[in-house]
C-alpha positions as CSV (number, residue, x, y, z in Angstrom):
1,M,-29.1,22.2,-16.4
2,A,-29.1,20.8,-20.0
3,I,-28.4,23.2,-22.8
4,N,-30.2,22.6,-26.1
5,T,-27.3,20.9,-27.8
6,D,-29.1,20.4,-31.1
7,T,-28.7,24.0,-31.9
8,A,-25.9,25.3,-29.7
9,T,-22.9,26.6,-31.5
10,P,-19.4,25.4,-30.9
11,A,-17.3,27.1,-28.3
12,T,-14.0,28.8,-29.3
13,G,-11.4,26.2,-30.1
14,A,-13.8,23.5,-31.3
15,V,-14.0,22.7,-35.0
16,A,-17.6,23.0,-36.4
17,T,-19.0,19.8,-37.8
18,G,-22.3,18.6,-39.0
19,L,-23.0,16.8,-35.7
20,P,-24.9,18.4,-32.8
21,I,-22.7,19.0,-29.8
22,K,-24.5,16.3,-27.7
23,W,-23.4,13.7,-30.3
24,R,-19.8,14.9,-30.3
25,V,-19.8,14.7,-26.5
26,L,-21.2,11.1,-26.9
27,I,-18.4,10.2,-29.3
28,S,-15.7,11.7,-27.1
29,G,-17.0,10.0,-24.0
30,F,-17.3,6.7,-25.8
31,M,-13.7,6.8,-27.1
32,S,-12.3,8.0,-23.8
33,Y,-13.9,5.3,-21.7
34,A,-13.0,2.6,-24.2
35,F,-9.4,3.5,-24.0
36,D,-9.7,3.8,-20.2
37,A,-10.9,0.1,-20.2
38,L,-8.2,-1.0,-22.6
39,D,-5.5,0.4,-20.4
40,F,-7.1,-1.2,-17.3
41,M,-7.4,-4.6,-19.0
42,I,-3.9,-4.6,-20.4
43,L,-2.6,-5.3,-16.9
44,A,-5.1,-8.2,-16.2
45,M,-4.2,-9.8,-19.6
46,S,-0.5,-9.5,-18.8
47,L,-0.5,-10.8,-15.3
48,P,0.2,-14.5,-16.1
49,L,3.3,-13.5,-18.1
50,I,4.4,-10.9,-15.5
51,I,4.1,-13.5,-12.7
52,K,6.3,-15.9,-14.6
53,E,8.9,-13.4,-15.8
54,L,9.3,-11.6,-12.5
55,D,8.8,-14.7,-10.4
56,I,6.3,-13.1,-8.1
57,T,3.4,-14.6,-6.1
58,M,-0.3,-14.1,-7.0
59,A,-0.6,-11.9,-4.0
60,D,2.3,-9.7,-5.3
61,A,0.6,-9.6,-8.7
62,G,-2.6,-8.5,-7.0
63,L,-0.9,-5.6,-5.5
64,L,-0.2,-4.2,-9.0
65,G,-4.0,-4.0,-9.5
66,T,-4.3,-2.5,-6.0
67,A,-1.8,0.2,-6.9
68,T,-3.8,1.2,-10.0
69,L,-7.1,1.3,-8.0
70,L,-5.5,3.5,-5.2
71,G,-4.5,6.0,-7.9
72,V,-8.1,5.8,-9.2
73,G,-9.6,6.5,-5.7
74,L,-7.4,9.6,-5.3
75,S,-8.1,10.9,-8.8
76,S,-11.8,11.0,-8.2
77,I,-11.3,13.8,-5.7
78,V,-8.6,15.6,-7.6
79,M,-10.1,15.4,-11.1
80,G,-13.7,15.9,-9.9
81,W,-12.6,19.2,-8.2
82,F,-10.6,20.1,-11.4
83,A,-13.6,19.4,-13.7
84,D,-16.0,21.5,-11.6
85,N,-13.5,24.4,-11.3
86,Y,-11.8,24.4,-14.7
87,G,-14.2,22.6,-17.1
88,R,-15.3,19.2,-18.3
89,K,-13.3,19.3,-21.6
90,T,-10.0,20.3,-20.0
91,A,-10.3,17.7,-17.3
92,L,-11.2,14.9,-19.8
93,M,-8.1,15.6,-21.9
94,V,-5.8,15.8,-18.9
95,G,-7.1,12.5,-17.5
96,I,-6.7,10.6,-20.8
97,S,-3.2,12.0,-21.3
98,I,-2.1,10.8,-17.9
99,F,-3.2,7.2,-18.3
100,G,-2.2,6.9,-21.9
101,I,1.4,8.1,-21.4
102,F,2.1,6.2,-18.1
103,T,0.5,3.0,-19.3
104,A,2.8,3.0,-22.3
105,A,5.8,3.8,-20.0
106,I,5.3,0.5,-18.2
107,G,6.7,-1.1,-21.4
108,F,10.1,0.4,-20.4
109,S,9.8,-0.5,-16.7
110,Q,12.9,-2.2,-15.0
111,G,11.2,-4.3,-12.4
112,Y,8.2,-5.0,-10.1
113,Y,8.3,-1.7,-8.1
114,S,8.6,0.5,-11.1
115,I,5.6,-1.2,-12.7
116,M,3.7,-0.6,-9.4
117,A,4.7,3.1,-9.3
118,L,3.7,3.6,-13.0
119,R,0.3,1.8,-12.5
120,F,-0.4,4.2,-9.5
121,I,0.3,7.3,-11.7
122,A,-1.8,5.8,-14.6
123,G,-4.6,5.3,-12.1
124,L,-4.7,9.0,-11.4
125,G,-5.8,9.5,-15.0
126,L,-7.9,6.3,-15.3
127,G,-10.2,7.1,-12.5
128,G,-10.6,10.8,-13.2
129,I,-12.6,10.6,-16.4
130,W,-15.7,8.7,-15.2
131,G,-17.2,11.5,-13.2
132,V,-16.3,14.0,-15.9
133,I,-18.0,12.1,-18.6
134,A,-21.1,11.5,-16.4
135,A,-21.4,15.2,-15.8
136,F,-20.8,16.0,-19.4
137,I,-23.5,13.7,-20.6
138,N,-26.1,14.9,-18.2
139,E,-25.4,18.5,-19.2
140,T,-25.8,17.9,-22.9
141,W,-28.5,15.2,-23.2
142,P,-32.2,15.6,-22.2
143,S,-33.2,13.9,-18.9
144,H,-35.5,11.4,-20.6
145,Q,-32.5,10.2,-22.7
146,S,-29.7,10.5,-20.2
147,G,-29.9,7.0,-18.9
148,R,-29.5,5.5,-22.3
149,A,-26.9,8.0,-23.4
150,A,-24.8,7.4,-20.3
151,S,-25.1,3.6,-20.6
152,F,-24.2,3.8,-24.2
153,V,-21.0,5.8,-23.4
154,F,-20.0,3.5,-20.6
155,S,-20.8,0.4,-22.7
156,S,-17.5,1.3,-24.4
157,W,-15.9,-0.3,-21.3
158,P,-16.4,-3.9,-22.6
159,I,-15.4,-2.7,-26.1
160,G,-12.1,-1.6,-24.6
161,F,-11.8,-4.8,-22.6
162,G,-12.6,-6.9,-25.6
163,T,-10.0,-5.0,-27.7
164,A,-7.4,-5.5,-25.1
165,A,-8.2,-9.3,-25.1
166,L,-7.8,-9.4,-28.9
167,L,-4.6,-7.5,-28.8
168,A,-3.3,-9.7,-26.0
169,G,-4.1,-12.8,-28.0
170,F,-2.0,-11.6,-30.9
171,I,0.8,-9.7,-29.1
172,L,1.6,-11.7,-25.9
173,P,2.6,-15.0,-27.6
174,R,4.7,-13.2,-30.2
175,Y,6.1,-10.0,-28.6
176,G,5.5,-10.3,-24.9
177,W,3.8,-8.1,-22.3
178,R,5.9,-5.0,-22.7
179,V,4.7,-4.4,-26.3
180,L,1.1,-4.8,-25.1
181,F,1.6,-1.9,-22.6
182,F,2.9,0.3,-25.4
183,C,-0.6,0.0,-27.0
184,G,-1.9,2.2,-24.1
185,A,-0.6,5.3,-25.9
186,V,-3.4,5.0,-28.5
187,A,-5.6,6.7,-26.0
188,L,-4.1,10.0,-27.2
189,V,-6.4,9.7,-30.2
190,A,-9.3,10.6,-27.9
191,V,-7.4,13.6,-26.6
192,A,-7.0,14.9,-30.2
193,Y,-10.7,14.4,-31.0
194,T,-11.8,16.1,-27.8
195,Y,-9.5,19.1,-28.4
196,F,-10.6,19.7,-31.9
197,F,-14.2,18.7,-32.0
198,V,-15.8,19.0,-28.6
199,P,-16.6,22.4,-27.0
200,E,-16.7,23.0,-23.3
201,S,-20.0,22.4,-21.5
202,E,-22.3,25.5,-21.9
203,A,-24.1,24.6,-18.7
204,W,-20.8,24.5,-16.8
205,K,-19.7,27.9,-18.3
206,K,-23.0,29.5,-17.4
207,S,-22.8,28.1,-13.8
208,K,-19.2,29.3,-13.5
209,K,-20.1,32.9,-14.6
210,E,-22.9,32.9,-12.1
211,R,-20.7,31.8,-9.3
212,E,-18.1,34.4,-10.2
213,A,-20.7,37.1,-10.3
214,K,-21.9,36.2,-6.8
215,G,-18.4,36.0,-5.4
216,G,-16.8,38.9,-7.3
217,T,-13.9,36.6,-8.1
218,T,-13.6,33.0,-9.3
219,A,-15.7,31.0,-6.7
220,S,-13.9,27.7,-6.2
221,I,-15.7,24.5,-5.6
222,G,-14.7,22.7,-2.4
223,I,-15.0,19.0,-1.6
224,T,-16.9,19.8,1.7
225,E,-19.9,20.7,-0.4
226,I,-20.8,17.1,-1.2
227,F,-20.9,16.4,2.5
228,A,-23.4,19.2,3.2
229,P,-26.5,18.0,5.1
230,E,-28.7,17.8,2.0
231,F,-26.2,15.6,0.2
232,L,-24.5,13.6,3.0
233,R,-26.7,10.5,2.7
234,F,-26.2,10.5,-1.1
235,T,-22.5,10.7,-0.8
236,I,-21.9,8.2,1.9
237,V,-24.4,5.5,0.8
238,G,-23.7,6.1,-2.9
239,T,-20.0,5.6,-2.2
240,L,-20.7,2.4,-0.2
241,S,-22.9,0.9,-2.9
242,A,-20.4,1.7,-5.6
243,S,-17.6,0.3,-3.4
244,C,-19.3,-3.0,-2.9
245,A,-20.1,-3.4,-6.6
246,L,-16.5,-2.4,-7.6
247,I,-14.9,-4.7,-5.0
248,A,-16.8,-7.6,-6.6
249,Y,-16.1,-6.4,-10.1
250,W,-12.4,-5.9,-9.8
251,G,-12.1,-9.1,-7.8
252,V,-13.6,-11.0,-10.7
253,N,-12.1,-9.1,-13.7
254,T,-8.5,-8.9,-12.4
255,W,-8.3,-12.6,-11.9
256,V,-10.6,-14.2,-14.5
257,P,-7.8,-14.3,-17.2
258,T,-5.4,-16.0,-14.7
259,F,-8.2,-18.2,-13.4
260,L,-8.9,-19.5,-16.9
261,V,-5.2,-20.2,-17.6
262,K,-4.1,-21.6,-14.2
263,E,-7.3,-23.4,-13.0
264,R,-9.1,-24.2,-16.2
265,G,-6.0,-25.1,-18.2
266,M,-6.4,-22.7,-21.2
267,D,-3.6,-21.3,-23.3
268,I,-3.3,-17.5,-23.7
269,A,-5.0,-17.5,-27.2
270,S,-8.1,-19.5,-25.9
271,M,-8.3,-17.4,-22.8
272,S,-8.4,-14.2,-24.9
273,M,-11.4,-15.4,-26.9
274,F,-13.3,-16.3,-23.6
275,I,-12.6,-12.7,-22.4
276,V,-13.9,-11.3,-25.7
277,M,-17.2,-13.3,-25.3
278,L,-17.5,-12.1,-21.7
279,N,-17.3,-8.5,-22.9
280,V,-19.8,-9.1,-25.6
281,G,-22.3,-10.0,-22.9
282,M,-21.3,-6.8,-20.9
283,F,-21.9,-4.6,-23.9
284,V,-25.4,-6.1,-24.5
285,G,-26.1,-5.6,-20.7
286,Y,-25.2,-1.9,-20.9
287,Q,-27.7,-1.3,-23.7
288,F,-30.4,-3.3,-22.1
289,F,-30.1,-1.9,-18.6
290,G,-29.6,1.7,-19.9
291,F,-32.9,1.4,-21.7
292,L,-34.5,-0.2,-18.6
293,A,-33.2,2.6,-16.3
294,D,-35.1,5.2,-18.4
295,K,-38.2,3.1,-18.0
296,I,-38.2,1.9,-14.4
297,G,-35.6,4.2,-12.8
298,G,-31.9,4.0,-12.2
299,K,-32.4,2.7,-8.7
300,N,-34.5,-0.3,-9.7
301,A,-32.3,-1.1,-12.7
302,L,-29.2,-1.1,-10.4
303,I,-30.9,-3.5,-7.9
304,L,-31.8,-5.9,-10.7
305,N,-28.2,-5.7,-11.9
306,F,-26.8,-6.6,-8.5
307,V,-29.3,-9.5,-8.0
308,G,-28.3,-11.1,-11.3
309,A,-24.6,-10.7,-10.5
310,T,-25.0,-12.2,-7.1
311,I,-26.4,-15.3,-8.6
312,M,-24.2,-15.7,-11.7
313,V,-20.7,-15.0,-10.3
314,P,-20.5,-18.1,-8.1
315,V,-22.2,-20.2,-10.8
316,Y,-19.4,-19.1,-13.2
317,A,-16.6,-19.6,-10.7
318,F,-17.4,-23.3,-10.1
319,A,-18.2,-24.3,-13.6
320,E,-15.6,-26.7,-15.0
321,N,-16.8,-27.7,-18.4
322,T,-15.1,-25.5,-21.0
323,T,-18.2,-25.1,-23.3
324,L,-20.3,-24.2,-20.3
325,L,-17.7,-21.5,-19.2
326,F,-17.7,-20.1,-22.7
327,W,-21.5,-19.4,-22.6
328,L,-21.8,-18.6,-18.9
329,G,-19.3,-15.8,-19.3
330,P,-21.5,-13.4,-21.4
331,V,-24.6,-14.3,-19.3
332,M,-22.7,-13.3,-16.1
333,A,-21.3,-10.2,-17.7
334,L,-24.8,-8.9,-18.6
335,F,-25.0,-7.9,-14.9
336,F,-21.7,-6.0,-14.9
337,S,-23.3,-3.0,-16.6
338,Y,-23.9,-1.0,-13.4
339,A,-21.3,1.7,-14.3
340,G,-23.6,3.2,-17.0
341,I,-26.6,3.4,-14.8
342,F,-24.5,4.9,-11.9
343,G,-23.4,7.6,-14.4
344,S,-26.9,8.9,-14.9
345,Y,-28.2,8.1,-11.4
346,F,-25.5,9.8,-9.4
347,A,-25.5,12.9,-11.6
348,K,-29.1,13.5,-10.8
349,L,-28.4,13.5,-7.1
350,Y,-26.2,16.6,-7.2
351,P,-26.6,20.2,-8.5
352,L,-24.5,21.3,-11.5
353,R,-21.8,23.1,-9.5
354,I,-20.7,19.9,-7.8
355,R,-22.0,17.3,-10.3
356,S,-18.6,16.0,-11.5
357,L,-17.1,16.0,-8.0
358,G,-20.2,14.4,-6.3
359,S,-20.8,11.6,-8.9
360,G,-17.1,11.0,-9.4
361,F,-16.5,10.8,-5.7
362,C,-19.1,8.1,-5.2
363,F,-18.0,6.0,-8.1
364,D,-14.2,6.5,-8.1
365,V,-13.7,6.5,-4.3
366,G,-15.6,3.3,-4.6
367,R,-12.9,2.1,-7.0
368,G,-10.3,3.3,-4.5
369,I,-11.9,1.3,-1.7
370,S,-12.0,-1.7,-3.9
371,A,-8.2,-1.4,-4.4
372,F,-7.4,-4.3,-2.1
373,A,-9.8,-6.7,-3.8
374,P,-7.2,-8.0,-6.3
375,F,-4.7,-8.5,-3.4
376,L,-7.2,-10.2,-1.2
377,L,-8.3,-12.6,-3.9
378,G,-4.6,-13.4,-4.6
379,Q,-4.3,-14.3,-0.9
380,I,-7.4,-16.5,-1.0
381,A,-6.2,-18.1,-4.1
382,A,-2.9,-18.9,-2.4
383,H,-4.7,-20.7,0.4
384,Y,-7.7,-22.1,-1.5
385,S,-8.3,-21.3,-5.2
386,L,-9.2,-18.5,-7.5
387,A,-12.6,-20.2,-8.0
388,V,-13.4,-19.7,-4.2
389,G,-12.1,-16.1,-4.3
390,I,-14.2,-15.2,-7.3
391,S,-17.3,-16.8,-6.0
392,L,-17.1,-14.7,-2.8
393,C,-17.5,-11.6,-5.0
394,G,-21.2,-12.5,-5.4
395,A,-21.8,-11.5,-1.7
396,S,-20.3,-8.1,-2.4
397,F,-22.7,-7.5,-5.3
398,A,-25.5,-8.4,-2.9
399,L,-24.4,-5.8,-0.4
400,A,-24.3,-3.2,-3.2
401,G,-28.0,-3.9,-3.9
402,V,-28.9,-3.6,-0.2
403,M,-27.2,-0.2,-0.1
404,M,-29.2,1.0,-3.1
405,L,-32.4,0.5,-1.1
406,M,-31.4,3.4,1.1
407,L,-31.1,5.9,-1.8
408,P,-34.0,7.8,-3.6
409,D,-35.7,6.9,-6.8
410,T,-34.7,9.5,-9.4
411,R,-37.3,8.4,-11.9
412,G,-38.4,11.4,-14.0
413,R,-36.0,13.7,-12.2
414,A,-33.9,16.0,-14.4
415,A,-30.3,16.6,-13.3
416,V,-30.5,19.1,-10.5
417,D,-29.6,22.7,-11.5
């Protein structure tokens, strides 16, 4: 159900502006997901220095990424349920606040295990906002624009990653990794914008009133609804596809900074610029594949994404020439833009009452299942090399594409009411 957000009036508590509501939702989602990415990437950029200062192995460092993703996997259930029962706006602000505050708190951490605990708690916020944003976009944008709108919002991910890389290039050599983690608190800017300028989803409020009218009291949404017979295949296969894609993605992105430093001999500043270029390619990919998804359907666009990633990841991993690596990075990252398409695609598989829970479960439980990818690649690197571990991620992208063949084509389908 998409409300006409060009003419809808702001809900109580939101400040009226000249922008239609759908654009304010777009801005809020873009900012929120950019900060989500920044907080994620701060850890990856800091790992080489954390490994050195704490004198830990690469497998131990990988467990820090694992702890984050375990929190992400749990948050998909908790925050998805919260958003479907208590509202998109509220859930978005809670999720951002959690990851912003607890990422910054790592700057005060006293050792390895305190970092791990704080990363797990931050993950509870980091994972929760993807499904909320996906539902919010699909409830405020017309169906024929939802693919591009979702892809644009989620294209803020490489913006956040690139910003983290730039900050790391400046901060890490001068002030160390603790100061870089303090930057996570800037995410609270998105909380303020959402609170003052973004109203609650009118479609969600209408659905909530209808549920209450039928039940006589507040009718709570339960997780079992996404496993009802008519949604079971979507939930299971969608989660498996997202899991395979995210195992590959986090395997690559957690370790690429360390790979460039340890196995390709770059200093921190040079590595940071390579990561910026990689994220330029990812941003372009989000726009291109978002447009393509509205033309050929989300399913077909996702399959093309995964085919490209399957080919490019091992090519990048075994490239040794520095100039070649510089240009292969953005080409490879073009095919890391699946999250935006998933945002529009998954939301169209579920009715409004379980939209945030269903789409968030598929994607963020996928992130939770991918939690051990950084650890496993650390183990592979200890026995072989990071190049070997990263190249194996191409096979996981291939499996994600195979899983997509089992899901329906949602071309032309509006988000189910």
